[in-house]
KEMARMI-558511 format. One record per residue (C-alpha): residue in three letters; x, y, z. Coordinates in steps of 0.5 Angstrom, whole numbers, plus 2048, in hexadecimal, padded with zeros to 3 digits. Layout:
residues N
ALAXYZ;...
//
This chain:
residues 1045
MET7B3789828;ASP7B2781827;THR7B777E822;SER7B277D81C;THR7B178581C;LEU7B878681C;LEU7B9781816;ILE7B3785812;ALA7B778B813;LEU7BD789811;THR7BA78680B;LEU7B778C809;VAL7BD79080A;LEU7C178B805;LEU7BB78B800;LEU7BC793800;LEU7C37937FF;LEU7C378E7F9;LEU7BD7927F6;THR7C27997F7;ALA7C87957F4;ARG7C47927EE;ARG7C07997EC;ARG7C779D7EC;ARG7CA7977E8;SER7C47987E3;GLY7C579F7E3;ARG7CC79F7E1;LEU7CB79A7DB;ARG7C579F7D9;LEU7C97A67D9;ARG7CF7A87DC;LEU7CE7AC7E2;PRO7D37B07E6;PRO7D77AC7EB;GLU7D57AC7F3;PRO7D87AA7F9;PRO7D57A47FD;GLY7CE7A5801;LEU7CA7A3806;PRO7C27A1805;LEU7BD7A6807;VAL7C27AB808;GLY7C67AB802;HIS7CD7AF803;LEU7CA7B4808;HIS7CF7B080D;LEU7D57B3809;PHE7D37BA80B;ARG7D87BE80F;LYS7D87C6810;PRO7DA7CA80C;LEU7D67C6807;HIS7DA7C9801;ARG7E07C6803;THR7DD7C0804;LEU7DB7C07FD;ALA7E17C27FB;ARG7E57BC7FE;LEU7E07B77FB;ALA7E17BB7F4;ALA7E87BA7F5;ARG7E77B27F6;HIS7E17B17F1;GLY7E27B67EB;ALA7E07BD7EA;VAL7D97BB7E9;PHE7D67B67EE;ARG7CF7B37F0;LEU7CC7B37F7;ARG7C67B07FA;LEU7C37B57FF;GLY7BE7B0803;SER7BA7AB7FF;ARG7B77AF7FA;ARG7BB7B57F8;VAL7C17B57F3;ALA7C67BA7F3;VAL7CC7BC7EE;VAL7D27C07F1;VAL7D67C37EB;SER7DD7C67ED;SER7E07C87E7;ALA7E07CE7E3;PRO7DE7CA7DC;ALA7D97C67DF;ALA7D67CC7E3;GLU7D67D07DC;GLU7D27CA7D9;CYS7CD7CA7DE;LEU7CC7D17DF;GLY7CD7D37D8;ALA7CB7CE7D2;HIS7C67CB7D7;ASP7C47D17DA;VAL7BD7D07D9;ALA7BD7C97DB;PHE7C07CB7E2;ALA7BC7D17E3;GLY7B77CD7E8;ARG7B87CD7EF;PRO7B77C77F4;ARG7B07C77F8;LEU7B37C67FF;PRO7AF7C6804;SER7B27CB808;ALA7B17D0802;GLY7AA7CE802;ILE7A97D1809;LEU7AE7D7809;SER7AD7D9802;TYR7A57D9802;GLY7A57D37FD;TRP7A97D27F6;ALA7A47D37F1;THR7A07DA7F2;LEU7A17DF7F8;SER7A87DC7F9;THR7AF7E07F9;MET7B37E17F3;GLY7B97DC7F5;THR7B47D67F6;ALA7AF7D77F1;ALA7AE7D27EC;TYR7B07D47E5;GLY7AA7D77E1;PRO7A67DC7E0;TYR7A57DE7E7;TRP7AD7DE7E8;ARG7AD7E37E2;HIS7A87E77E5;VAL7AC7E87EB;ARG7B27E97E8;ARG7B07EE7E4;VAL7AD7F27E9;ALA7B37F27EE;VAL7B87F47E8;ALA7B37F97E5;GLU7B17FC7EC;ILE7B67FB7F1;LEU7BD7F97EE;SER7BD7FD7E8;ALA7C48017E7;HIS7BF8077E8;ARG7BC8057EF;VAL7C38027F1;ARG7C68097F0;GLN7C080C7F4;PHE7C18087FA;ALA7C980A7FA;GLY7C78107FF;ALA7C580B804;HIS7CB806803;ALA7D080C804;ARG7CC80F80A;GLU7CC80980E;ALA7D380780C;ARG7D580E80F;ALA7D080D815;THR7D4807816;ALA7DB80A816;ARG7D881081B;ARG7D680B820;LEU7DD80781F;CYS7E180E820;ARG7DC810826;ALA7DD809829;ALA7E580A829;SER7E481182B;ARG7E080F832;GLN7E5809833;ARG7EB80D832;HIS7E8813837;GLY7E680D83C;ALA7ED80A83C;GLY7F081183D;ALA7F5810837;ALA7F6814831;ALA7F581182A;GLY7F580982A;ARG7F3803827;VAL7EC800828;ARG7EA7F9828;VAL7E37F7824;GLU7DF7F1822;LEU7DE7F381B;LYS7D87EE819;SER7D37F181E;ARG7D57F881B;LEU7D57F6814;PHE7CE7F3815;GLU7CB7F9818;LEU7CE7FD812;LEU7CB7F880D;MET7C47F7811;ASN7C37FF811;THR7C580080A;MET7C07FA808;MET7BA7FD80C;ALA7BB80480A;MET7BB801803;ILE7B47FD804;CYS7B0802809;ASP7B580880A;LYS7B6805812;THR7BC804816;TYR7BD80081C;TYR7C480281E;GLY7C380A821;ALA7C980F822;ASP7C880E82A;ASP7CF80B82A;ASP7CD807831;GLY7CE80082E;GLU7C77FE82F;VAL7C37FB82A;SER7BB7FC829;GLU7B77F682A;GLU7B47F6823;ALA7BB7F6821;ARG7BE7F1825;TRP7B77ED823;PHE7B97EE81C;ARG7C07EC81C;GLU7BE7E5820;MET7B97E481B;VAL7BE7E4815;GLU7C37E0819;GLU7BD7DB81A;THR7BC7DB813;MET7C37DA811;ALA7C37D4817;LEU7BD7D1814;SER7C07D180D;GLY7C67CD80F;ALA7C27C8814;SER7BD7C780E;THR7C27C580A;VAL7C17BE80D;TRP7BA7BF80F;ASP7B87C0808;PHE7BA7B9806;LEU7B77B580B;PRO7B27B0809;ALA7AB7B480A;ALA7A97AF810;LEU7AF7B2814;ARG7AD7B9812;TRP7A67B8813;VAL7A87B681B;ASP7AC7BC81A;VAL7B37B981C;GLY7B77BE820;GLY7B17C3820;VAL7B47C781A;GLY7AD7C7817;ARG7AA7CB81C;ARG7B07D081D;LEU7AF7D1815;TRP7A77D2816;ARG7A97D781C;LEU7AE7DB818;ARG7A97DC812;GLU7A47DE816;SER7A87E3819;ARG7AB7E6813;THR7A47E6810;ARG7A27EB816;PHE7A87EF815;LEU7A87F080E;GLN7A07F180E;GLY7A17F7813;LEU7A67FA80F;ILE7A27FA809;ASP79C7FD80C;ASP7A080280F;GLN7A3804809;ARG79C804806;LYS79980980B;GLU79F80E80A;MET79D80E802;GLU79680F803;HIS796814808;ASP79B81A80A;GLY79D81C811;ASP79681F813;GLY793819811;ARG79081C80A;GLU78F817805;LEU7948187FF;PRO7928167F8;ALA7968117F5;ALA79A8157F0;ALA79C8197F6;ALA7A08147F9;ARG7A88137F7;PRO7AA80D7FB;ARG7B280C7FB;SER7B28067FF;MET7B17FF7FC;ILE7AA7FD7FF;GLY7A88047FD;VAL7AA8037F6;LEU7A77FC7F6;LEU7A07FF7F9;SER7A08047F3;VAL7A07FE7EE;GLN79B7FB7F2;ARG7968017F2;GLN7978017EA;ASP7957F97EA;PRO7947F67F1;GLU7947EF7EE;GLU79B7F07EB;CYS79E7F27F2;PRO79A7EF7F8;ASP79D7F07FF;GLN79F7E87FF;LEU7A47EA7F9;ILE7A67F07FD;SER7A87EC803;SER7AC7E77FF;LEU7B07EC7FB;CYS7B17F0802;ILE7B37E9806;SER7B87E7800;SER7BB7EE800;LEU7BC7EE807;GLU7BF7E7808;ALA7C47E8802;GLY7C67EF804;THR7C87EE80B;GLY7CB7E880C;THR7CE7E7806;SER7D17EE805;THR7D37EE80C;ASP7D77E880B;THR7DA7EA805;ILE7DD7F1808;GLU7DF7ED80E;TRP7E37E880A;ALA7E67EE806;MET7E87F180C;SER7EB7EB80F;LEU7EF7EA808;LEU7F17F1808;LEU7F47F1810;ASN7F87EB80D;ASN7FB7EF807;PRO7FC7F680A;ASP7FF7F8804;VAL7F97F7800;MET7F57FB805;ARG7FA801804;LYS7F98007FC;ALA7F28017FD;ARG7F2807802;ASP7F780A7FD;GLU7F28097F7;ILE7EC80C7FB;ASP7F18127FD;ALA7F38137F6;PHE7EC8137F3;ILE7E88167F9;GLY7ED81A7FD;GLN7EE81B805;PRO7EB81D809;VAL7E6821804;ARG7E181C804;LEU7DF815805;LEU7DE80F800;GLU7D78107FC;ALA7D480B7F7;ASP7D680F7F1;ASP7DD80E7F3;LEU7DD8067F2;PRO7DD8057EB;LYS7E48097EB;LEU7E78057F1;GLN7E97FF7ED;TYR7EE7FC7F2;LEU7E87FC7F7;ARG7E47F87F2;CYS7EA7F47F1;ILE7EA7F27F9;ILE7E37F17F9;MET7E37EC7F3;GLU7E97E97F6;THR7E57E87FC;LEU7DF7E57F9;ARG7E47E07F5;LEU7E77DD7FB;TYR7E17DE800;PRO7DA7DE7FB;PRO7D47E0800;ALA7D07DA7FD;PRO7D67D57FC;LEU7D17D07F9;LEU7CD7D57F6;VAL7C57D47F6;PRO7C37CD7F4;HIS7C17CC7ED;GLU7BD7C67EB;SER7BC7C37E4;SER7B67C37E0;SER7B87BE7DB;ASP7BD7B97DA;CYS7C37BC7D7;THR7CB7BA7D7;VAL7D07BD7DB;ALA7D87BC7DA;GLY7D67B57D6;PHE7D17B37DC;HIS7CA7B27DC;ILE7C67B77E0;PRO7BE7B47E1;ARG7B97B97E2;GLY7B77BB7E9;THR7BF7BB7EB;MET7C17C17F0;LEU7C77C47EE;LEU7CC7C77F3;VAL7D27CB7EF;ASN7D87CC7F4;THR7DA7D37F3;PHE7DF7D27F8;ASP7E37CC7F5;ILE7E27D07EE;HIS7E57D67F0;ARG7EB7D37F3;ASP7ED7CE7ED;PRO7F47CE7EC;HIS7F37CD7E4;ILE7EF7D47E4;TRP7F27D87E9;ASP7FA7D97EB;GLU7FB7D97F2;PRO7F47D77F3;THR7F47D77FB;SER7F87DE7FB;PHE7F57E57FC;ILE7F77E97F6;PRO7F27EE7F4;GLU7F67F07EE;ARG7F47EA7EA;PHE7ED7EE7E9;GLU7F17F47E6;ASP7F07F77DF;GLY7EB7F17DD;ARG7F17EC7DE;SER7EC7E77E1;GLU7E67E77DC;GLY7E47E17D9;LYS7E67DD7DF;MET7E17DA7E4;ALA7DF7DF7E9;ILE7D87DE7EB;PRO7D77E07F2;PHE7D07E37F0;GLY7CE7DD7EB;MET7CD7DC7E4;GLY7C87DC7DF;ARG7C17DE7DF;ARG7C07DC7E7;LYS7C67E17E8;CYS7C57E57EE;PRO7C27EC7EB;ALA7C57F07F1;GLU7CC7F07EF;ASN7CD7F77EE;LEU7C97F97F5;GLY7CD7F47F9;MET7D47F67F6;GLN7D27FE7F8;MET7D07FC7FF;VAL7D67F8800;GLY7DB7FD7FC;LEU7D8803800;GLY7D97FF807;LEU7E07FC806;GLY7E2803803;THR7E0807808;MET7E380280D;ILE7EA803809;GLN7E980A808;CYS7E880C80F;PHE7EC808814;GLU7F2804815;TRP7F27FD816;GLU7F67F881A;ARG7F67F181C;VAL7F57EF823;GLY7FB7EB824;GLU8017EA81F;GLU7FE7E381D;LEU7FA7E4816;VAL7F27E4817;ASP7EF7DD817;MET7EC7DC810;THR7E87D6812;GLU7E17D580F;GLY7DB7D4813;SER7D57D0811;GLY7CE7D180D;LEU7CC7D3806;THR7CF7D9806;MET7D77DA808;PRO7D87DD80F;LYS7DE7DE813;LYS7DF7D8818;VAL7E27DD81D;PRO7DF7E481D;LEU7E47EA81B;GLU7E77EE820;ALA7EC7F381E;PHE7EF7FA821;TYR7ED80081E;GLN7EF80781E;PRO7EB80D81B;LEU7EF810815;HIS7EC817814;LEU7E5816817;ALA7E881681E;ALA7E981D81D;MET7E281E81A;ASP7DF82381E;ALA7E682781E;LEU7E5827816;LEU7DE829816;ILE7E082F81A;ALA7E6830815;LEU7E283080F;PHE7DD835812;LEU7E383A813;LEU7E583880C;LEU7DE839809;LEU7DF841808;ILE7E5840804;ALA7E283B800;LEU7DC83F7FF;MET7E18457FD;GLU7E48407F8;THR7DE83E7F5;ALA7DC8457F4;ARG7E38467F0;VAL7E18407EC;ARG7DA8427EA;ARG7DD8497E8;SER7E28467E4;GLY7DD8417E1;THR7D88477DF;GLN7DE84A7DB;ARG7E08447D8;ARG7D88437D5;ALA7D884A7D3;GLY7DF8497CF;ASN7DD8427CC;VAL7E383F7D0;PRO7E38377D0;PRO7E28347D7;PRO7E88337DC;PRO7EB82C7DD;PRO7E78287E2;GLU7EA8277E9;PRO7E98237EF;ALA7E68267F5;GLY7EB82B7F9;LEU7EC82E7FF;PRO7ED836800;LEU7F4839801;VAL7F88327FF;GLY7F48307F9;HIS7F58297F7;LEU7FC8287FB;HIS7F9823800;LEU7F881E7FA;PHE7FF81D7F9;ARG8028167FA;LYS8088137F8;PRO80A8127F2;LEU8078187F0;HIS8068167E8;ARG8028107EB;THR7FE8157EF;LEU7FC8197E9;ALA7FB8137E4;ARG7F68117E9;LEU7F38187E9;ALA7F38187E2;ALA7EF8117E1;ARG7EA8147E6;HIS7E981B7E3;GLY7E981B7DC;GLY7F08187DA;ALA7F281D7D5;VAL7F38237D9;PHE7F18257E0;GLY7F282B7E4;LEU7F582B7EB;ARG7F68317F0;LEU7FD8317F4;GLY7FC8367F9;SER7FA83C7F5;ARG7FD83A7EE;ARG7F98377E9;VAL7FC8307E6;ALA7F982C7DF;VAL7FC8257DF;VAL7FC8227D8;SER7FC81A7D8;SER7FA8197D1;ALA7FE8197CB;PRO7FA81D7C6;ALA7F98227CC;ALA8018227CD;GLU8028237C6;GLU7FD8297C6;CYS80182C7CC;LEU80882B7C9;GLY80682C7C2;ALA8018307C0;HIS8028357C6;ASP8098347C7;VAL80A83B7C7;ALA80583C7CC;PHE8088377D1;ALA80F8387D0;ASP80F83C7D7;ARG8118397DD;PRO80E83A7E4;ARG81283F7E9;LEU81183A7EF;PRO81583D7F5;SER8198377F5;GLY81C8387EE;ARG81E83F7F0;ILE82283D7F6;LEU8258377F2;SER8258397EB;TYR8288407ED;ASP8228447EC;TRP81F83F7E6;SER8268407E2;THR8278397E0;MET8258377D9;GLY81F8327DC;THR81C8387E1;ALA81D83E7DD;SER8178427DA;TYR8168417D2;GLY8198477CF;PRO82084A7CD;TYR8248487D3;TRP8218417D2;ARG8238417CB;HIS82A8437CC;VAL82B83E7D1;ARG8298387CD;ARG82D83B7C7;VAL83383B7CB;ALA8318347CE;VAL8308317C7;THR8358347C3;GLU83B8337C8;ILE83A82D7CC;LEU8348297CA;SER8358297C2;ALA8368227BE;ARG83E8247BE;ARG83F8257C5;VAL83B81F7C7;GLN83F81B7C3;HIS84581F7C5;PHE84381C7CC;ALA8428157CA;ASP8498137CC;VAL8488157D3;HIS8418117D3;VAL84580B7D1;ARG84B80C7D6;GLU84680C7DC;ALA8428067D9;ARG8488027D8;ALA84A8047DF;MET8448027E3;ALA8457FB7DF;ARG84C7FB7E2;HIS8497FC7E9;LEU8447F77E8;HIS8497F27E6;ARG84E7F37EB;ALA8497F37F0;ALA8477EC7EE;VAL84F7EA7EE;ARG8507ED7F5;HIS84A7E97F8;GLY84E7E37F6;VAL8497E17F0;GLY84B7DE7EA;GLY8497E07E3;ALA8427DC7E3;ALA8407DE7EA;ARG83B7E37EC;VAL83C7EA7F0;ARG8367ED7F4;VAL8367F57F2;GLU8317FB7F4;LEU8317FE7ED;LYS82E8057EF;SER8358077F2;ARG8398047ED;LEU8358087E7;PHE83580E7EB;GLU83D80E7EC;LEU83D80D7E4;LEU8388127E2;MET83C8177E7;ASN8438167E5;THR8408177DE;MET83D81D7DF;MET8428207E3;ALA84781E7DE;MET8438227D9;ILE8428287DD;CYS8498297E0;ASP84E8237DE;LYS84D8207E5;THR84B8197E8;TYR8498177EF;TYR8498107EF;GLY85080D7ED;ASP8538067EC;ASP8558047F3;ASP84F8007F3;ASP84F8007FA;GLY8488027FA;LYS8498087FE;VAL84780F7FC;SER84B8157FC;LYS84881B801;GLU84781F7FB;ALA84381A7F7;ARG83F8187FD;TRP83D81F7FF;PHE83B8207F7;ARG83681A7F7;GLU83381D7FE;MET8328247FA;VAL82F8207F4;GLU82A81C7F9;GLU8288227FD;THR8278267F7;MET8228207F4;ALA81F8207FB;LEU81E8277FC;SER81B8277F5;GLY8168227F7;ALA8148267FE;SER81482D7FB;THR80E82A7F6;VAL80982B7FC;TRP80E8317FF;ASP80D8357F9;PHE8068357F9;LEU805837800;PRO80283E802;ALA808844802;ALA807845809;LEU80883D80B;ARG80E83D806;TRP81184380A;VAL811840811;ASP81483A80D;VAL80F83480F;GLY81382E80F;GLY81A83280E;VAL81A830807;GLY81C838805;ARG822837809;ARG824831806;LEU8238347FF;TRP82883A801;ARG82D835804;LEU82D8317FE;ARG82E8377F9;GLU83483A7FD;SER8378337FD;ARG8368327F6;THR8388397F4;ARG83F8387F8;PHE8408317F5;LEU83F8337ED;GLN84283A7EE;GLY8488367F1;LEU8488327EA;ILE8488387E6;ASN84E83C7E9;ASP8528357E9;GLU8518357E1;ARG85283C7E0;LYS85983C7E4;GLU85B8367E0;MET8598397D9;GLU85D8407DB;GLN86383B7DD;GLU8638387D6;GLN86283F7D3;GLY8688427D8;GLY8638477DA;ASP86384A7D3;ARG85B84C7D2;ALA85C84E7CB;GLN85E8477C9;PRO8598437C6;ALA85583F7CB;ALA8588387CC;ARG8548327C9;ARG85182F7CF;ARG84D8287CF;THR84982A7D5;MET84282D7D6;ILE8458327DA;GLY84B8347D6;VAL8468347D0;LEU8428397D3;LEU84883D7D6;SER84A83E7CF;VAL8448417CD;GLN8448457D3;ARG84B8487D1;GLN84884A7CA;ASP84284D7CD;PRO84284E7D5;ASP83A8507D5;ALA83884A7D0;CYS83B8457D5;PRO83C8477DD;ASP83D8437E2;GLN8368437E5;LEU8348407DE;ILE83A83B7DE;ARG8388387E5;SER8308387E3;LEU8328337DD;CYS83782F7E1;ILE83282E7E7;SER82D82C7E1;SER8318277DE;LEU8338247E5;GLU82C8237E7;ALA82A8207E0;GLY83081C7DF;THR8318187E5;ASP82A8167E9;THR8268167E3;SER82B8127DE;ALA82C80D7E4;ASP82580C7E5;THR82480B7DE;ILE8298067DE;GLU8278027E4;TRP8208027E2;ALA8237FF7DB;MET8277FA7DF;SER8217F87E3;LEU81C7F77DD;LEU8227F37DA;LEU8237EE7E0;ASN81B7ED7E0;ASN81B7EC7D8;PRO8227E87D7;ASN8207E67D0;VAL8207EE7CE;MET8277EE7D2;ARG82A7E87CD;LYS8277EC7C7;ALA82B7F27C9;ARG8317EE7CA;ASP8317EB7C3;GLU82F7F27C0;ILE8357F57C4;ASP8397EF7C1;ALA8377F07BA;PHE8387F87BB;ILE8317FA7BA;GLY8308007BE;GLN8288017BF;PRO8268057C5;CYS81F8017C5;ILE8217FE7CD;ILE8228057CF;MET81C8087CC;GLU8188037CE;THR81B8047D5;LEU81A80C7D5;ARG81280A7D2;LEU8118067D8;TYR81580A7DD;PRO8168117DB;PRO81B8157DF;ALA81781B7E0;PRO8108187E0;LEU80D81F7E0;LEU8128227DC;VAL8148297DE;PRO80E82D7E0;HIS80C8327DB;GLU8078387DC;ALA80283C7D7;SER8048437D5;THR7FE8447D1;ASP7F78417D2;CYS7F683B7CD;SER7F18357CC;ILE7F382E7CD;ALA7EF8287CC;GLY7E982D7CC;PHE7EA8307D3;HIS7EC8377D4;ILE7F38387D7;THR7F583E7DA;ARG7FB8427DA;GLY8008407DF;THR7FD8397E0;MET8038347E2;LEU80382E7DD;LEU8058277DF;VAL8068227D9;ASN80581B7DC;THR80A8177D8;PHE8098117DC;ALA8028117DB;ILE8028137D3;HIS80880D7D2;ARG8038087D5;ASP7FD80A7D2;PRO7FA8047CF;GLN7F68087C9;VAL7FD80A7C7;TRP8028047C8;ASN8007FC7C8;GLU8017F97CE;PRO8047FF7D2;THR8067FD7D8;SER80A7F77D5;PHE8127F87D3;ILE8127F77CC;PRO8187FA7C9;GLU8167F87C2;ARG8117FD7C1;PHE8168027C0;GLU81A7FE7BA;ASN81A8017B3;GLY8168077B5;ARG8108037B7;SER80E8087BC;GLU80F80E7B8;GLY80A8137B9;LYS8088107C0;MET8088157C6;ALA80F8137C9;ILE8128197CD;PRO8168177D2;PHE81B81D7D1;GLY8158227D0;MET8128257C9;GLY81282C7C6;ARG8178327C6;CYS8188307CE;LYS81A8297CC;CYS8208267D0;PRO8268287CB;ALA82B8237CF;GLU82781D7CC;ASN82D81B7C7;LEU83281B7CD;GLY82D8187D2;MET82C8127CD;GLN8338117CC;MET8358117D3;VAL82F80C7D5;GLY8318087CE;LEU8388077D0;ALA8378057D7;LEU8328007D6;GLY8357FD7D0;THR83B7FC7D4;MET8387F97D9;ILE8347F47D5;GLN83A7F37D0;CYS83F7F17D6;PHE83B7ED7DB;GLU8367E87DC;TRP8307EB7E1;GLU82B7E77E5;ARG8267E97EA;VAL8287E87F1;GLY8227E37F2;GLU81C7DF7EE;GLU8187E57EF;LEU8177EB7EA;VAL81B7F17EC;ASP8167F67EF;MET8147FC7EB;THR8118007F0;GLU8128087EE;GLY81580C7F4;SER8138137F5;GLY81681A7F2;LEU81681E7EC;THR81A8197E9;MET8188127E9;PRO81D80E7ED;LYS81C8067EF;GLU8198057F6;TYR81D8007F7;LYS8258007F5;LEU8267FB7F0;MET82A7F57F3;HIS82D7EF7EF;PRO8337EB7ED;PRO8367ED7E7;CYS83D7EA7E6;GLU83D7E47E1;GLN8417E77DC;THR8407E67D5;LYS8457E57CF;HIS8467ED7CE;THR8487EE7D6;PRO84F7EE7D4;GLN84E7F37CE;CYS84A7F77D3;MET8507F87D8;HIS8557FA7D2;SER8517FD7CC;ASN84C8017C9;HIS8477FB7C8;ILE8418007C7;ASP8428057C2;PRO83E80B7C4;ALA83F80E7BD;ARG83B8087BA;PRO83480A7BD;ILE8358117BB;SER8368107B4;
//
């Protein structure tokens, strides 16, 4: 090259740069255009593109603002939007202006042009696009059609689960090992699932069979390569589309030739499917021609061919091909990526996976059946997982590009006509101004509509929003839900799953997901089928019985029974029970009608009530009908043949026991009589805490860490034992040691609670299984009964001896005026031995001990946990105590949120009755889920929030707050319990400053059992002492008579 040529070239380049700079300066003077990074001639900003593209654009947005401009080649101008307000302005206020699509050369080849015969995603906005969208929405994406395709989705999800199970079985047998983990590369399995699903919808064909040999048919392999080539060329054409026309004409890189070959290949494939479907619709299996009305197509192509028969111009073959190819591309690659991302997130967050499986098991049951499409709307947490996955890893992170059809203004910047719009949903979905902890995986953020109004647009927005959202959510939900339901999943190693994004217009994982899996219940599918066959006769017998009873009800005009979930023969619904039971029943109520639903616990019928009106109907209008108690086998053992007040059948004996209890030990006078005992023990606990702080060498302003549950149990046990027999088991030695008798008594109460929970299932086993004592529960119950009997009879004998010694052995002398519960009852016994035998005294004492220690300790612990999480309420309570105002708002709100008996004591119907329009037969056990009723949003404002003020000035009168029950079987010890809890809680608030152990809130997870303990014991530092601590040590600073009066 000579010198003159070089000078000419340099001069031209310089002139080009000057012209470019001048044009940009003049443009800025005329209109305020979005900012843009420095570019190069001809290529513009293409040199800035790095993989993945959405992260490159996010970095440029951080430097140049939420709205900035790019030049893609020498002609195409694009605006990138990376903020929610700007995106809402583009796709909301300027929806029509941005409804167009850019006419990219690659789209012109693959999508059959842009104006007519093109796909719905690339067609220009106008009459043709509206026609294509109407056909798609009305014929193949309507709610009715999506439900019609649900069978294919569920069938293919189950087929994938079976193939995984059989692959695991072959590998285990081949290795000669027992059940173990199997490693799987999940991307290919998910692609197989989604491809089979989509092809079953499109033409009722599948490409992966049940041969289980790992081989893929040639046609299936070819199709997969075709889709992968489509994705690869979509990425490669990102740059090719913006090259100058001359470079595209000479086909730099050979991209154009590859695009044309792919178009021809796809066209032949789809036209073959259309022709095959047309032949099937026109002829039956014997080759005879069928009339048009006889064909009932269920596939997508069949539906569109039916439309074509009515109007050939409305739905030509080219339109069918374009709709099918759009469905295939969107339904395989993007859905596969979404499930793979979701599984990766779940493997990195196993607690979320456990919660999702618990939700599926609670709503569906296991191993009764597999997930179906109709279950998805009820599985809200599964939907939250999918939405959170789509937020973090949207399938199209830049959406499908839009193009402005007219000039408009966005975020104060002028956007000229013909500008391409890229909406960076990846950046918007991780905006810290909108989302808390934006990069964290928190599915709960989508619960209860909490994220409504926030910019989560994985499917786009406005009139060009993806119309297949419902179909996609159904496919992903069934695929992901089946994976969670059927298998246990683990990461390959200890390190977290790599979450790096790959490149392309979609967002695949850079490293395909590999994981270990182990079949959960489907591994024994063959054995299960055999077992189900053996149980079929029993099921048929049960069905015949139900039909007979239904016939009898119809003959007598009886209302229908309550709805109930699917059960199993013999065990009924026992397999659905999860801990804690009250939450399981609340989930079942949400699925099966809410107010009243039925269960079968073994052979016993149960009605579960979870709404205030139904509970009021049961315990109000039908109070007498439900005044009975079920005669459970464990109650026969522990309750002395159902003789305690809580287990006795409604009748003369129950009325006698209740009269003795209410008049002799639970009257207002007797409760006030026991008040000094309550104050003394509350003050003693305050002294223990104070001396423990001194003993640890801390000053008045120091903090001491304490495990509160044991301290509360000590307080309540001492209080109850002082009331019962004037004995205490925790002294003033402050050495932290517990006497042998006290430790034994505490273990006895804990064993009682444990066995009460264990017997929940044992009570409903068939009599033969109870007779052989499955699990050893029966032996433990009898040992506990003997132990409690010896303990209580010893207390009665000691008290009797003391009374006789006081009277000098003279039985004719009037009974001594005793202050203990046993003493009072022995005085009644002296007057009438038949009215109050030792058996009755024992039953009343054991009921008081069980109800007065563990449940009261739980209530105080819950209250302290709530106060620690709400320090402003703690301060208000202390100010209230200082002002001598005794209102039980905090205690009532604690009892509302965490009732000590969340299902109350079970009732039983003594006659047939009707509840909420359902027929309840005689002998049905009634469970009233106060936990669900107390959190009913139709009754309570902000039902899960701790708001003691809701009980001020009688504002909650008339609302259904029944922690102590309702009706004639209501707990008669309410006043005693409120006094004990109030004095203990008030003393701790008054005498000490309390703080949490760390910055995080106190864990409020409920434990299991018939009561409601905390799952994790409350640990925190209490002792900074307040100004009232000295008075708490020496005087009755909280007056028990004040709240009683």
